[in-house]
C-alpha positions in Angstrom: -35.5 6.3 22.0 -34.8 4.5 25.3 -32.1 1.9 25.7 -33.3 -1.7 26.1 -32.2 -4.0 28.9 -30.5 -6.1 26.3 -28.4 -3.2 25.0 -27.5 -2.3 28.6 -26.4 -5.9 29.2 -24.2 -5.8 26.1 -22.6 -2.6 27.4 -22.1 -4.2 30.8 -20.5 -7.2 29.2 -18.1 -5.1 27.2 -17.1 -3.0 30.2 -16.3 -6.2 32.1 -14.3 -7.7 29.2 -10.6 -8.1 28.6 -11.0 -6.1 25.4 -12.2 -3.1 27.4 -9.4 -3.4 29.9 -6.8 -3.6 27.2 -8.2 -0.6 25.4 -8.3 1.3 28.7 -4.7 0.4 29.5 -3.5 1.6 26.0 -5.4 4.9 26.4 -3.9 5.4 29.8 -0.4 4.7 28.4 -0.7 7.4 25.8 -2.4 9.9 28.0 0.6 10.9 30.0 2.1 14.2 28.7 5.6 12.9 28.4 4.5 9.8 26.6 2.2 11.8 24.3 5.1 14.1 23.4 7.3 11.0 22.7 4.6 9.5 20.5 4.2 12.7 18.5 7.9 13.0 18.0 8.2 9.4 16.8 5.2 9.9 14.5 7.1 12.9 12.9 10.3 10.9 12.5 10.8 8.9 9.3 13.4 6.5 10.6 12.7 6.4 14.3 14.6 8.0 17.2 17.0 6.8 19.8 16.5 7.4 23.6 19.3 10.0 23.5 17.7 11.9 20.6 14.3 12.0 22.3 15.9 13.1 25.6 17.8 15.9 23.7 14.7 16.9 21.9 12.7 17.6 25.0 15.4 18.3 27.6 14.6 15.1 29.5 17.0 12.7 31.2 17.8 9.5 29.3 16.4 7.5 32.2 13.1 9.4 32.1 12.7 8.7 28.4 13.7 5.1 28.8 11.1 4.6 31.5 8.4 6.2 29.4 9.4 4.1 26.3 9.3 1.0 28.5 5.6 1.7 29.2 4.9 2.4 25.6 6.6 -0.9 24.5 4.6 -2.8 27.2 1.4 -1.7 25.5 2.8 -2.3 22.0 2.5 1.4 21.0 6.2 1.6 20.0 8.7 -0.9 18.8 12.4 -1.1 19.3 15.0 -2.2 16.7 18.7 -2.4 17.0 20.9 -0.4 14.6 24.5 -1.2 15.5 24.9 -0.2 19.2 21.8 2.1 19.1 18.2 1.1 19.8 15.8 2.9 17.4 12.2 3.4 18.6 9.3 3.8 16.2 5.5 3.8 16.4 4.1 0.3 15.7 2.5 -0.4 12.3 -1.1 0.0 13.3 -3.3 1.9 11.0 -5.8 2.9 13.7 -3.1 4.1 16.0 -1.4 6.0 13.2 -4.7 7.7 12.1 -5.4 8.6 15.7 -2.0 10.2 16.3 -2.3 12.1 13.0 -5.7 13.4 14.0 -4.5 14.5 17.4 -1.5 16.2 16.0 -3.7 18.0 13.5 -6.0 19.3 16.2 -9.0 17.0 15.7 -10.2 17.8 19.2 -11.0 21.4 18.1 -13.8 20.0 15.9 -15.8 18.8 18.9 
């Protein structure tokens, strides 16, 4: 069944919207290999991780991890909470994001 001009206009409007731009930015933010690894590690952690713990886990420098976490915080993918002198990073409480991360970790892409 062919797509109507009205449906095409709806698609064009969405592609030009702020909502599309924001979704695009979030997907770009989580698509980097280092950021994706950090997200998966945080998703596995019950109480969050510090920058030092993440750096040690992957063998990255603390500055590299801090930079990547800054990007993830900018797009509200991770949160930061103080615990004494340490800053603890966790995945935001977002059911859609959590389900997506769990699906990626479990290899949902193989079902395509």
